[in-house]
Backbone as numpy.savetxt, mean C-alpha at the origin, in Angstrom:
# Nx Ny Nz CAx CAy CAz Cx Cy Cz
-53.88 8.81 35.39 -54.01 7.63 34.60 -53.33 7.79 33.23
-53.57 8.90 32.58 -52.96 9.16 31.28 -51.45 9.30 31.45
-51.06 9.94 32.54 -49.63 10.11 32.77 -48.93 8.77 32.94
-49.58 7.86 33.68 -48.98 6.55 33.89 -48.85 5.78 32.57
-49.84 5.79 31.76 -49.77 5.07 30.49 -48.74 5.72 29.55
-48.65 7.03 29.56 -47.65 7.73 28.75 -46.26 7.39 29.27
-46.11 7.32 30.58 -44.83 6.97 31.18 -44.44 5.53 30.82
-45.42 4.60 30.82 -45.16 3.22 30.44 -44.73 3.13 28.98
-45.41 3.86 28.12 -45.05 3.86 26.70 -43.64 4.41 26.51
-43.35 5.50 27.19 -42.03 6.11 27.11 -40.96 5.15 27.63
-41.23 4.52 28.75 -40.29 3.57 29.34 -40.11 2.36 28.42
-41.18 1.86 27.84 -41.10 0.73 26.90 -40.27 1.11 25.67
-40.48 2.31 25.16 -39.72 2.77 24.00 -38.24 2.88 24.34
-37.94 3.38 25.54 -36.55 3.50 25.98 -35.90 2.13 26.09
-36.60 1.16 26.65 -36.07 -0.20 26.77 -35.81 -0.79 25.38
-36.73 -0.59 24.46 -36.56 -1.11 23.10 -35.34 -0.47 22.44
-35.17 0.83 22.62 -34.02 1.53 22.04 -32.72 1.00 22.63
-32.69 0.81 23.94 -31.49 0.30 24.59 -31.17 -1.11 24.10
-32.19 -1.92 23.91 -31.97 -3.29 23.45 -31.58 -3.36 21.98
-32.10 -2.47 21.16 -31.79 -2.48 19.73 -30.52 -1.72 19.36
-30.06 -0.85 20.23 -28.90 -0.02 19.91 -27.68 -0.83 19.48
-27.30 -1.90 20.20 -26.14 -2.66 19.73 -26.34 -3.26 18.34
-27.51 -3.74 18.06 -27.77 -4.33 16.74 -27.69 -3.27 15.65
-28.26 -2.10 15.91 -28.21 -1.01 14.93 -26.78 -0.52 14.76
-26.05 -0.40 15.86 -24.66 0.05 15.80 -23.80 -0.98 15.09
-24.12 -2.26 15.28 -23.35 -3.32 14.62 -23.41 -3.20 13.12
-24.56 -2.88 12.58 -24.68 -2.68 11.13 -23.84 -1.50 10.66
-23.88 -0.43 11.43 -23.08 0.74 11.08 -21.60 0.44 11.22
-21.23 -0.30 12.28 -19.83 -0.65 12.46 -19.33 -1.56 11.35
-20.17 -2.50 10.93 -19.79 -3.40 9.84 -19.57 -2.61 8.55
-20.49 -1.67 8.29 -20.35 -0.84 7.09 -19.07 -0.02 7.18
-18.81 0.57 8.35 -17.61 1.37 8.53 -16.36 0.51 8.36
-16.36 -0.70 8.89 -15.18 -1.56 8.75 -14.99 -1.98 7.29
-16.09 -2.20 6.56 -15.96 -2.51 5.13 -15.39 -1.32 4.38
-15.85 -0.12 4.68 -15.31 1.08 4.04 -13.83 1.21 4.34
-13.46 0.99 5.59 -12.06 1.10 6.00 -11.21 0.07 5.25
-11.73 -1.16 5.14 -10.99 -2.21 4.43 -10.84 -1.87 2.94
-11.87 -1.34 2.33 -11.79 -0.94 0.92 -10.74 0.14 0.74
-10.77 1.15 1.61 -9.78 2.23 1.52 -8.36 1.70 1.68
-8.15 0.79 2.64 -6.82 0.23 2.87 -6.34 -0.59 1.68
-7.22 -1.39 1.10 -6.85 -2.18 -0.07 -6.55 -1.30 -1.27
-7.33 -0.23 -1.45 -7.03 0.73 -2.53 -5.68 1.37 -2.30
-5.39 1.76 -1.08 -4.10 2.39 -0.76 -2.95 1.43 -1.07
-3.08 0.18 -0.67 -2.04 -0.81 -0.93 -1.85 -1.02 -2.43
-2.95 -1.15 -3.14 -2.89 -1.35 -4.59 -2.21 -0.17 -5.26
-2.65 1.03 -4.93 -2.06 2.23 -5.55 -0.61 2.42 -5.15
-0.25 2.07 -3.93 1.15 2.19 -3.49 2.05 1.36 -4.41
1.72 0.08 -4.57 2.58 -0.78 -5.38 2.52 -0.40 -6.85
1.39 0.10 -7.35 1.34 0.56 -8.73 2.25 1.77 -8.92
2.29 2.66 -7.94 3.19 3.81 -8.01 4.64 3.36 -7.97
4.96 2.42 -7.10 6.33 1.92 -6.99 6.78 1.28 -8.30
5.89 0.50 -8.92 6.24 -0.20 -10.15 6.19 0.72 -11.38
5.60 1.90 -11.21 5.53 2.83 -12.33 4.45 2.49 -13.33
3.38 1.86 -12.87 2.24 1.56 -13.75 1.07 2.45 -13.36
0.12 2.58 -14.28 -1.03 3.45 -14.03 -1.85 2.92 -12.86
-2.35 3.85 -12.06 -3.20 3.48 -10.93 -4.57 3.05 -11.43
-5.14 2.08 -10.74 -6.48 1.62 -11.05 -7.46 2.75 -10.81
-8.27 3.11 -11.81 -9.23 4.20 -11.60 -10.31 3.77 -10.60
-10.93 4.77 -9.99 -11.92 4.46 -8.95 -13.05 5.48 -8.99
-14.21 4.99 -8.63 -15.34 5.85 -8.32 -15.61 5.65 -6.84
-16.15 6.62 -6.18 -16.37 6.49 -4.74 -17.77 6.03 -4.39
-18.48 5.43 -5.35 -19.84 4.98 -5.09 -19.89 3.96 -3.97
-18.89 3.10 -3.89 -18.89 2.05 -2.85 -18.79 2.65 -1.46
-18.14 3.79 -1.35 -17.98 4.40 -0.03 -19.23 5.16 0.41
-20.20 5.26 -0.49 -21.46 5.89 -0.12 -22.62 4.89 -0.16
-22.34 3.69 -0.61 -23.40 2.70 -0.85 -24.00 2.18 0.44
-25.30 2.06 0.44 -25.98 1.46 1.59 -26.31 -0.01 1.31
-26.13 -0.44 0.08 -26.40 -1.82 -0.30 -25.24 -2.71 0.15
-25.48 -3.56 1.12 -24.43 -4.40 1.71 -23.84 -5.36 0.69
-24.67 -5.90 -0.19 -24.18 -6.84 -1.20 -23.20 -6.15 -2.14
-23.52 -4.94 -2.55 -22.63 -4.18 -3.43 -21.31 -3.86 -2.73
-21.37 -3.44 -1.46 -20.15 -3.14 -0.70 -19.26 -4.37 -0.59
-19.85 -5.53 -0.32 -19.06 -6.76 -0.22 -18.43 -7.11 -1.57
-19.16 -6.88 -2.66 -18.63 -7.13 -4.00 -17.42 -6.23 -4.26
-17.54 -4.95 -3.92 -16.43 -4.01 -4.11 -15.25 -4.41 -3.24
-15.51 -4.81 -2.02 -14.44 -5.25 -1.12 -13.70 -6.45 -1.72
-14.43 -7.45 -2.22 -13.78 -8.61 -2.84 -12.99 -8.20 -4.08
-13.52 -7.26 -4.85 -12.84 -6.76 -6.04 -11.49 -6.16 -5.67
-11.47 -5.30 -4.64 -10.22 -4.67 -4.22 -9.27 -5.66 -3.58
-9.81 -6.69 -2.92 -8.94 -7.75 -2.38 -8.21 -8.46 -3.51
-8.92 -8.76 -4.59 -8.31 -9.42 -5.74 -7.26 -8.52 -6.39
-7.60 -7.24 -6.53 -6.66 -6.30 -7.15 -5.40 -6.17 -6.31
-5.56 -6.02 -5.01 -4.40 -5.86 -4.11 -3.53 -7.11 -4.13
-4.15 -8.28 -4.13 -3.39 -9.53 -4.17 -2.61 -9.64 -5.47
-3.25 -9.32 -6.58 -2.59 -9.40 -7.89 -1.42 -8.42 -7.97
-1.61 -7.19 -7.48 -0.55 -6.19 -7.55 0.60 -6.56 -6.61
0.29 -7.06 -5.42 1.36 -7.49 -4.49 2.19 -8.61 -5.13
1.50 -9.55 -5.77 2.21 -10.66 -6.43 3.12 -10.12 -7.53
2.62 -9.17 -8.31 3.44 -8.56 -9.37 4.62 -7.82 -8.77
4.39 -7.13 -7.66 5.45 -6.33 -7.03 6.57 -7.21 -6.48
6.24 -8.40 -6.05 7.26 -9.29 -5.52 8.05 -10.00 -6.63
7.56 -9.90 -7.86 8.25 -10.49 -9.01 9.03 -9.41 -9.74
10.03 -8.89 -9.10 10.84 -7.81 -9.67 11.65 -8.35 -10.84
11.60 -7.70 -12.00 12.47 -8.12 -13.10 13.93 -7.98 -12.67
14.78 -8.84 -13.12 16.21 -8.83 -12.79 16.47 -8.99 -11.29
15.56 -9.66 -10.60 15.68 -9.77 -9.14 17.01 -10.42 -8.72
17.41 -11.47 -9.37 18.66 -12.12 -8.98 19.85 -11.20 -9.21
19.80 -10.37 -10.25 20.89 -9.42 -10.50 20.91 -8.34 -9.41
19.73 -7.86 -9.01 19.68 -6.84 -7.96 20.18 -7.42 -6.64
19.86 -8.67 -6.38 20.32 -9.30 -5.14 21.84 -9.47 -5.16
22.39 -9.78 -6.31 23.85 -9.88 -6.42 24.50 -8.52 -6.16
23.95 -7.48 -6.78 24.49 -6.13 -6.55 24.35 -5.76 -5.08
23.22 -6.09 -4.49 22.99 -5.79 -3.07 24.06 -6.43 -2.18
24.46 -7.65 -2.48 25.46 -8.34 -1.66 26.78 -7.57 -1.63
27.06 -6.83 -2.69 28.30 -6.05 -2.73 28.14 -4.62 -2.25
26.92 -4.19 -2.00 26.69 -2.79 -1.65 26.47 -2.56 -0.16
25.62 -3.31 0.48 25.36 -3.07 1.91 23.99 -3.57 2.32
23.66 -3.37 3.58 22.37 -3.86 4.08 21.24 -3.00 3.51
20.05 -3.57 3.51 18.89 -2.86 2.96 18.59 -1.60 3.75
19.00 -1.53 5.00 18.74 -0.34 5.82 19.99 0.51 6.01
20.95 0.38 5.12 22.23 1.08 5.26 22.09 2.59 5.08
22.63 3.33 6.02 22.81 4.77 5.92 24.20 5.04 6.48
25.18 4.91 5.61 26.57 4.94 6.05 27.13 6.34 6.22
26.34 7.34 5.88 26.80 8.72 6.03 27.60 9.22 4.84
27.72 8.43 3.79 28.48 8.84 2.60 27.59 9.39 1.49
26.30 9.60 1.80 25.37 10.13 0.79 24.65 9.07 -0.01
24.89 7.81 0.31 24.24 6.70 -0.37 23.41 5.93 0.64
22.24 5.44 0.19 21.28 4.84 1.11 20.77 3.51 0.59
20.45 2.61 1.50 19.79 1.36 1.18 20.72 0.28 0.69
20.12 -0.84 0.34 20.86 -2.02 -0.08 21.46 -1.92 -1.46
21.04 -0.95 -2.23 21.63 -0.73 -3.55 22.40 0.60 -3.61
22.59 1.20 -2.43 23.39 2.42 -2.28 23.02 3.49 -3.32
21.81 4.01 -3.19 21.31 5.04 -4.11 21.50 6.41 -3.48
21.97 7.36 -4.28 22.09 8.72 -3.75 20.75 9.45 -3.89
20.68 10.64 -3.29 19.41 11.39 -3.26 18.92 11.72 -4.66
19.82 12.11 -5.54 19.42 12.46 -6.91 18.79 11.25 -7.61
19.39 10.09 -7.46 18.87 8.85 -8.05 17.50 8.55 -7.47
17.36 8.66 -6.16 16.08 8.39 -5.50 15.00 9.36 -5.98
15.37 10.61 -6.12 14.40 11.62 -6.56 13.95 11.35 -7.99
14.89 10.95 -8.87 14.56 10.72 -10.27 13.75 9.46 -10.51
14.04 8.39 -9.78 13.40 7.10 -10.07 12.49 6.60 -8.96
12.56 7.21 -7.79 11.72 6.79 -6.67 11.16 7.98 -5.92
10.80 9.03 -6.65 10.31 10.26 -6.02 9.11 10.03 -5.11
8.21 9.16 -5.54 7.04 8.86 -4.72 7.47 8.29 -3.37
8.37 7.33 -3.39 8.84 6.71 -2.14 9.64 7.68 -1.30
10.44 8.49 -1.95 11.24 9.49 -1.22 10.33 10.45 -0.46
9.24 10.87 -1.10 8.29 11.76 -0.42 7.50 11.02 0.67
7.13 9.77 0.41 6.28 9.03 1.34 7.03 8.45 2.53
8.25 7.96 2.29 8.96 7.22 3.34 10.32 7.77 3.71
10.80 8.75 2.96 12.16 9.24 3.23 13.15 8.50 2.34
14.40 8.48 2.77 15.47 7.91 1.95 15.35 6.39 1.83
16.10 5.83 0.90 15.98 4.41 0.53 16.22 3.45 1.69
16.95 3.85 2.70 17.18 2.95 3.83 15.90 2.69 4.61
14.83 3.42 4.33 13.52 3.21 4.96 12.56 2.42 4.06
12.99 2.08 2.87 12.15 1.36 1.92 12.36 -0.14 2.09
11.37 -0.91 1.66 11.52 -2.36 1.68 12.48 -2.78 0.57
13.06 -3.97 0.66 13.93 -4.43 -0.43 13.24 -4.44 -1.79
11.98 -4.84 -1.83 11.26 -4.85 -3.11 11.12 -3.44 -3.67
10.82 -2.49 -2.79 10.70 -1.10 -3.25 12.03 -0.60 -3.80
13.13 -0.93 -3.14 14.45 -0.51 -3.63 14.76 -1.14 -4.98
14.44 -2.41 -5.12 14.72 -3.07 -6.41 13.84 -2.51 -7.53
12.60 -2.14 -7.23 11.73 -1.56 -8.26 12.26 -0.19 -8.71
12.78 0.58 -7.78 13.36 1.88 -8.16 14.57 1.64 -9.06
15.41 0.69 -8.70 16.56 0.37 -9.54 16.11 -0.15 -10.90
15.05 -0.93 -10.91 14.51 -1.46 -12.17 14.01 -0.33 -13.07
13.39 0.67 -12.45 12.92 1.82 -13.25 14.10 2.54 -13.90
15.21 2.67 -13.18 16.42 3.28 -13.74 16.97 2.39 -14.86
16.97 1.09 -14.63 17.46 0.13 -15.62 16.66 0.25 -16.91
15.33 0.31 -16.79 14.46 0.41 -17.96 14.62 1.74 -18.70
15.02 2.78 -17.96 15.15 4.09 -18.60 16.42 4.20 -19.46
17.24 3.14 -19.44 18.43 3.15 -20.28 19.74 3.10 -19.51
19.70 3.19 -18.20 20.92 3.15 -17.40 21.50 1.75 -17.29
20.66 0.75 -17.42 21.14 -0.62 -17.24 21.66 -0.80 -15.82
22.80 -1.48 -15.71 23.41 -1.71 -14.40 24.59 -0.75 -14.16
24.76 0.25 -15.02 25.91 1.15 -14.93 25.96 2.02 -13.68
24.86 2.33 -13.01 24.99 3.10 -11.76 25.73 2.32 -10.66
25.96 1.03 -10.85 26.69 0.20 -9.89 27.87 -0.46 -10.62
28.84 0.33 -11.09 29.87 -0.23 -11.99 30.70 -1.35 -11.37
31.15 -1.19 -10.15 32.04 -2.19 -9.55 31.30 -3.48 -9.21
30.18 -3.35 -8.51 29.45 -4.55 -8.11 28.79 -5.22 -9.32
28.30 -4.45 -10.27 27.70 -5.05 -11.46 28.76 -5.81 -12.25
29.97 -5.27 -12.31 31.07 -5.97 -13.00 31.42 -7.25 -12.24
31.46 -7.17 -10.91 31.76 -8.37 -10.10 30.67 -9.44 -10.28
29.46 -9.00 -10.55 28.35 -9.95 -10.76 28.27 -10.43 -12.22
29.14 -9.92 -13.05 29.14 -10.32 -14.46 28.05 -9.64 -15.27
27.61 -8.48 -14.84 26.53 -7.78 -15.53 27.05 -6.72 -16.50
28.32 -6.36 -16.39 28.91 -5.36 -17.29 30.10 -5.96 -18.01
């Protein structure tokens, strides 16, 4: 008699666990997906901040340990706003029309012609290392970078005092020299 009642209790507990498992796992999965989204948004934000040469947004990892769902959602929305703002800034490259003019005279954005120059602005390895070292380490040579990334590297060289002189012929043809 005791064995049967113990068996019923055990069986009832097992049924309850089986029925509740998806609901419990759903909460954990939601938390994990929020953590993953926060990490991805931070990565995107920091990537473009590195490309543009601005300071990275500081971070504490409290959100990645938080059990408070409301706080996690707040942090997620915060990073969504930051990533959107940084992406918008990254697409607004200073001197964009000038870089596009130079690009028209240099080659395709994915150009690797074998002459030691890469990308749509035909940057050599030394130039890439000096002004786009982060991208060179992360993605390889400039022919693997997006057009915006290539223009930001050129912009960093321009701001450092080079102006448009690394592209003497095409810059002259564009009326920049």
